[in-house]
C-alpha positions as CSV (number, residue, x, y, z in Angstrom):
1,M,-95.5,92.1,-10.7
2,S,-96.2,88.5,-10.2
3,L,-94.1,85.7,-11.2
4,L,-96.9,84.3,-13.5
5,S,-96.7,87.9,-15.2
6,D,-92.8,87.8,-15.6
7,V,-93.4,84.1,-17.0
8,Y,-96.2,85.3,-19.6
9,N,-94.0,88.6,-20.8
10,K,-91.1,86.3,-21.5
11,L,-93.4,83.7,-23.2
12,S,-95.3,86.2,-25.1
13,H,-92.3,87.8,-26.6
14,M,-90.8,84.3,-28.1
15,P,-90.8,84.1,-31.8
16,T,-93.5,81.8,-32.8
17,F,-92.2,81.0,-36.2
18,S,-88.9,79.2,-35.1
19,K,-88.5,75.6,-34.1
20,H,-89.9,75.1,-30.5
21,V,-87.6,73.1,-28.5
22,A,-89.3,70.8,-25.9
23,R,-88.4,71.5,-22.2
24,P,-87.6,68.5,-20.3
25,H,-89.8,67.3,-17.6
26,T,-88.6,68.1,-14.3
27,D,-89.3,66.7,-10.5
28,T,-91.7,69.6,-9.9
29,S,-93.8,69.4,-13.3
30,V,-97.2,67.8,-12.9
31,A,-99.4,66.2,-15.7
32,V,-102.6,67.4,-15.8
33,T,-105.4,65.6,-17.7
34,F,-108.7,67.5,-19.3
35,R,-111.1,67.0,-22.1
36,L,-112.0,69.0,-24.9
37,E,-114.7,68.9,-27.6
38,A,-113.6,67.3,-31.0
39,D,-113.9,70.7,-32.5
40,E,-111.9,72.6,-30.0
41,E,-108.9,69.8,-30.2
42,Q,-108.7,70.4,-33.7
43,R,-108.3,73.8,-33.7
44,L,-105.8,73.4,-30.7
45,A,-103.8,71.0,-32.9
46,E,-103.9,73.5,-35.7
47,L,-102.8,76.6,-33.7
48,A,-99.9,74.5,-32.2
49,R,-98.9,73.3,-35.6
50,Q,-98.8,76.8,-37.2
51,D,-97.1,78.0,-33.9
52,L,-94.3,75.0,-34.5
53,R,-95.1,73.7,-30.9
54,T,-96.5,70.7,-29.5
55,R,-100.0,70.3,-28.1
56,S,-98.8,70.2,-24.8
57,S,-96.5,73.3,-25.0
58,F,-99.1,75.3,-26.7
59,V,-101.8,74.4,-24.3
60,R,-99.1,75.4,-21.0
61,L,-98.7,78.7,-23.0
62,L,-102.4,79.5,-23.3
63,I,-102.8,78.3,-19.4
64,L,-100.3,80.8,-18.5
65,R,-101.3,83.7,-20.8
66,G,-104.9,83.0,-19.5
67,M,-103.8,83.0,-15.9
68,A,-101.8,86.3,-16.2
69,A,-104.8,87.9,-17.8
70,Y,-107.0,86.7,-14.9
71,D,-104.6,88.0,-12.2
72,K,-104.8,91.3,-14.3
73,D,-108.4,91.5,-14.2
74,V,-108.7,91.0,-10.4
75,K,-106.3,93.3,-9.5
76,A,-108.0,95.9,-11.8
77,E,-111.4,94.5,-9.8
78,R,-109.8,95.3,-6.6
79,A,-108.5,98.6,-7.6
């Protein structure tokens, strides 16, 4: 199991209805900038609000879940 899978498993079991506590910035964190269409950003903001997360925290969760799914797909293709 990869480190990414471990992170994903921990995050996917977090309660989504409790108030999210922001993670502090660390010396190892890196800011990432990207663009979304207006409707995508509106949906993202709404989903983050429903999950009681900041948009940044919600995007991070989506990225971690997406990378874990990608790793799983690649592993299945190689089997």
